[in-house]
N, C-alpha and C positions, 0 to 999 in steps of 0.2 A: 504494500500500500504506500503510495506516494502522497504526501501532504504538502500543500503550499505553505510558505512562511506564515501567512495570515491564519490558516487553519491550525497550524501548530501553536501559534500564540493564543488562539481562542481556546483550544483544549487546555493549555497550561493555565490560563487565567480562570477558566470555569472550574477546573479542579481545585485550584488554590482557594477560590471564593467558597466552594462547597465545604472544604475542610475548615476554613476560618469560621464559617457560619456554625458548623457543628461544635467547634471548640468554644465559640462565644456562648453557645447554649450550655455547654458543660461548665463554663466559668460561672454563669448565672446560677447554676445549680450547686456551686461550690465544689465542683469536681474538675476544674480546669487543669490541664497539664502545665508544668513549669516551662519557662522559656530558656533557650540556650543563650549564650553571650552574644549571638548574632541577632537576637530578637525573634528568632523562629522557634516555635515549639518543635519538639521531637517528631510529632505526627506530621507537621507540615514539611519539615526538612526531609524526612524519609520519603514521604509521598511525592514530593517534587523531584527527588532523585529518580524515583521510579517512573514518573511521568516523563521526565527528561530523557530517560533511557528509551522509553517506548517511542518517543517522537524522533529522537536522533539516531537510535540504533546503538548507542554506546552509553555506558554509565559514566556520569560525571562525579568527580570527587567534590565534596563541599568542604573547603578549608576555612578555618577561622583565622583571620588576620586583621588586626585593628578593628575588630567587631564588624567586619564586612564579609559578605559571602563572596567567595572566589570559586568560580567553576573552572575546572581544568580537565583536559583530556589526557589521561595518563595510561600507562601500560596496565594498571590495575583494572581498567575497564574490560579487559579480555579474560579476567579470571573466571567468569561464568562458563567459558568454554572448557577450562580445565576441570571445574567442579561438576560439569555435566548438567547444570541447571538452566542453561539457555534453551529456548525452544528452537527447533530447526530453522524457523523463520528468523529469529533473533540472531542465531549463529551465522546465517547467510549475510545479514546486514553487518554484523560485527566484522566479518572477514572481508566482504566485498567492498563495503563503504569506508572502512577505517583501517583495518590491519594491512591490507594490500594497497592502500592509498599512499602513493609516493609523496604526496604533499603533507601527509600526517606521520605515519609510523613505519612505512616500508622503505627504509633507508638502504644503502648498499650493503650494510651489515646489520640487518634487523634483529630484533624489533626495538626501535628507539623507546626509551622509558617515558618519553614525553612527546606529545604531538608537535610537529614542526610549526603548526599554526599557533601555538601558544607564544605569547610575547616574550616570555622569559626562557624559552627554549635555547639551549646552547650546548656545544660540544667542548670537550677538553676539561681541563682543571685550572682554576684560577688561584686558589689558595689551599692546595692540598686537600680539598673537600672530596667527598664521595658524591659524584654528580649523578643525581637521579632526575635531572631535567633534560635528558636527551641521550645519555649513554646507553650502551647495550650491557645488560646484566644477565648472567646465566640463570639464576633462579626463575625470573619471570619468563625468559625465553623458553626454558625447559617446560614450564607448565603450559605455555601457549602451544608449543610443539605438540605435546600430547593432547591438548584440547583440539587441535586441528585433526589429529588422527582419530579422535573419538567421534568427530562429526563428519568423517569421510573425506576430509580435505587432504588426501594422501599426497597429491602432487605438490601442494603448497607446503606441507610438512617436510617433504623431502628437500624442497628448495631451501627452506629455512635451515634445516640440518646441514646441508652442504655448504651454504654460505658461512655459517658459524664455525663449521669444522675448518674451512680454509682460513678463516680469520684467526683462529687459535693456533693452527698448525703451520700455515704458510706465511701469513703476514707478520707474525710475531715470533721472535726466537725463543720466547719463554711464555708460559701461561700467566696471564695477568688477572687482576681482581675484576676489572670492568674495562670496557672498550669504547673507543670513539665509533659511533654508529655510522658515520659517514666515510671515514678513512680506514677503520679497522685497527687503528693504532691502540696498543695496550696502555692502560692507565691503572693507577693505584699500585697495590703491592705487586712485586715481581716474584716469579716462581710461586704463584698462588695456586696450590694444589687442593683448594677447597671445592666450592661448587662450580668453579670454572672448568674443572675436569669433565663436567657433564657434556661439554662440547665434543669430546672425543668419542663418546658412545652414542650420540644422537643418530648418526647415520645408520649404525648397526641396529639400534632399536627400531628405526623406521623400516629397515629391510626385513627384520623379523616380525614386525608388527607387535612389538613387545612393550608393555607398560609395567614397570616394577611397582607402580603405585596401585595397580589393580588388586583390590582386596579379595577378589574371587579367584585369583590364580596364585600359584606358588611362585616364590622368587627363584629366578633362574640365573646361574652364574654364566651369563652370556660372554663376558670378556675372556675368562679362562677357556671357556668351551669353544668359542669361535675365533678368538684372536691369539690364543696360546699364551696369554699373560697371566701367570698365577698370582693370586692374592693371599691365599692361606694354604697351609700344608695339607688341608683336608680336601682341597679342590684341585685335582691334577690338571695340569695344562695340557691342552691338545694341540695338534698341529693346526695352524690357521686354516679356516675353511676357505675353499676356492670358490670364486664366483662362477 
């Protein structure tokens, strides 16, 4: 369903007015909900996030800054894919309209942690900070990767895995904490063998259609079994599988 800007604004305002009227009635009965520091009640804030997601196709974060509401498009908006709570229609919109949108999140080394359309989006590091306003981070990308697989976006998941594998293995001499989403340059800690090591197994998990977070399946030692890299003495390494 495609809505014009006027139709979207009308839905937004009507829903807001309906919630405000209900909460005014609750206050008159002495049952009114408390307000947040932004002046919004929790009911209104939560419902407007939901309505905003329904209209735009992506969840907005509501941040509190100087008692003002700030809407941002961030990588957190794709978590419903990983959690499996997005409807097929919502998943299509998330992926087609936002994730694969080169003007927002689909950078040369995706997925950017912040939409390029946000005014404070940037790449790199200014003062040794951990930049979550544009950089590529493994935890978020790994969850998006499996979210794509869960909803049948196999080609897109493979493309994401391949780009990130090249970024970690070819572009950089050592694994880094996070990366420039536009150039692939490593940032943060050097030789970071924490969550960034996920980049090395994403192509294999895609090839095997394997998700270690699937609670309905047993954990499989795919790296020792298919790549011949032992981790524990109890899991013998095998010869690397041939394609």
